[in-house]
Steps between C-alpha positions, in 0.01 A plus 500: 500500500617857429263684727616712788322646803557871568405635841505874460250766623601777261264436217688701234831330582334160504360554151836618368670190634226277359539653153880470508480133596226433246737636225740221611232238473431487881148531631436669837229478767490822707414502868448831683569362846625197687158361577409484136837342418464237765162395360622506142805281579269239642316486171798487259870448464747761372841493352618817690369728769562873486431641845491867606611563860263782594145371460174622649460194723857424595863461407568292199815367668303346786266343240803344328638371832169324563501354149847364547417361846209309347722344237400728209816540296379679189778750393434848638608845385449770761400853389568785742576870540750406774846484348721486807745215514351349817150500341630303201682256727192454719291424187742244374539335837122479532470287188496745211694379193558852366438862600421804287484858637249749369522674263630234262528452122233263365754328280700415808199370682400280202857360481498416871162328478614298197812392702284379784276313261798294396525350849371144520190549722243456228658642185846384403549694177356796313496306174305178566515184292302178454568247228539698174360835617627796702341819630681831555282715730684823419429469127163324553628243252417133460766319291525162336823474306521803266124566519372767738158625608416788734288430813243734647545577869255240630640243257849567619413459869309173439773358288765602754306317777465184287868507408599549866299193596709285262219285381316480825137611523433863585161571659244722338514755786870522480500575132221750530697684771818496296319647199266752654607546866277537803336826413381438145157353437531178290215374281417128548652391172793738483758231588368255243495772227859596580621142501328447163694796360828355648432166334458670161828687550684183600368339179595804301871469598499127437550400868470138608379627834123507579298636784306213653169555680507308830125487546369670808852598617699710263740488209845347439762506225564174319745423221430263218868466420 
């Protein structure tokens, strides 16, 4: 999955971060406070957490400490206006994997997020492969040999989730969250329609891979080769 959770109460900044990450092929769920984030993380899994320190209902650092104490090891990038050395050290010692002080360049933030996504918690590589296909999230490109097709955002997120599962079944709810997040309303047949488009694109590039319907459960990649 290439979806991250951003816990940030400054709406304008949150939208700027979301757009910068989207340009790199990374979808973002935004939470305005820690309570919303705690609920959202019970509903879904994320590749990276971006956590602001100063939030309306508490310190993001304490939130991270509690996550780490509970065994939650998703890579975390702390966002903060505090740039003193002892603040950075405190953040890293509390379980943060990286630390960015405000104001920051969006290009740097995206680079740091992509670096964290390479860590083997859920996602081991930015370019994912299965049998004779690969997907590059930054280019939104599905490749099979020399043939390339471009994926729409929802298609990219669904394919990334299926590739990350390595042939194992991915549940309907997980795929819907990956494609549309927690906030977007999803029509009953949206997942099936998107999977249908992906099947046509796989056929269009001549892939041996197919998306199998595991009835009543979800979908899985299978290779005929």
